[in-house]
C-alpha positions, 0 to 999 in steps of 0.5 A: 500500500502506498504511504498516505504522504504519497497517496494523497498527492497522487490522488490529487494529480489524478483528479486535476489531470485525468489524462495521466494514466499512472499505475504506481506500485509501492514497495517498502524495500526492493533491490532495484526499481529498475529490475522490477520495472524492466521485468514488467515491461517485458510483459504487457504492462501499459505506458505509465506503469511505475515501480516506486520504493522507500529503499533500494538495496542495490539501486542502479546507476549509469554504466553499472554504477550504484545509486545510493538509496537510503531508506525514506531519504529520497524518491526512487522509482522507475516508469515504463514508457511505451513510445509509439512506432513513429517516435522510435527515431526520437528515442535517443533523446528520451534521457534528455526529455526525462531530465527536463521533466524531472527538473520541471517537477522539482521546480514546480513542487519546491521552487528550486530550479536545478541545472541539467548536466549531460547526459543524465544528471540533475545538479545544483552547483557541482553536486548531484541532486537527482539521477536518471537511467533509461533502459530499452526493452524490445525496441522496434517490436510491437512491445517496445518500451523504455524504462526510465529510472529516477532517483531524487535526493530529498533529505540529507542522508548518511552517504559514504564519504565519496558520495557525500562529496558529490551529492546534495538534497532538496532539504539541504538546498532549500533549508527546510523540510520537503513534502515527498508526496508533492515532489513525487506527484510533480516529478511524475507529471513532469516526466509524463508531459516531457515524454509526450512533448518529445513525441509531438516535437523533439525540438521543444525538448532540445530547446528546454534542455539546452536552456537548463544546462549551462555546463553544456557550453564552455565547460572543460571536460576530460575523457580517454586522456583527451580534453576539450570544451563543451560546445552544446548538443546536436539534434541527436542529443550527442555532446559536442566538444571542441578539441585541438583536432576539431569538434567531436561528438560524444554519445556515451562514456565517462567524462570528468567535468571541471565545473 
């Protein structure tokens, strides 16, 4: 059963936006919401199926990293997205669209307007506030889906030292308590709307992402013993880097950012 602090805002969202068909399944503790949502996506679950949890014991981050998920200190959920057949070409932008939606949800619920950092971080200054992970399931079939995992740090928590140096939370940034339920409802709303916007017009998502990501232009980064200066993203969502050899497109990989 969904805790009341979360259930009431979700019920209010269903009332104000009956077009949003979310099916939220709550767990007190899971290994990973992504694992459960991917398994569900391999079946016949509909667009908007959400696995949420109060704790993840083995939360998944990008490129095999672990997402620290202390009990009830954050929001941890994964949503099944069922893109239409005509939207397949825009799927490389889905992670960016999710970032736009998560940022908008946080801003709408709290007034805090974090930045986006390529490809999947929501940050305040140099510290990560939220992270996003996308995993495709059965692409280019009638059952194609993308599972979007989101972790938002709500309360200050006892993170391991290496994580504490890089993480922040809503309550740390705002200096006050935060209604987790209101944030969850707003972030789900933002995610739903950004996915819909991506299907309608990918250019709108690119414009919104660029406006929210100052680090995507003019920031020094290093990768694979090379360095360059960010020069924005192209229309496929690839990061552009100016180097001594010209402009390079980065579509994946580990970058060290000098913010």
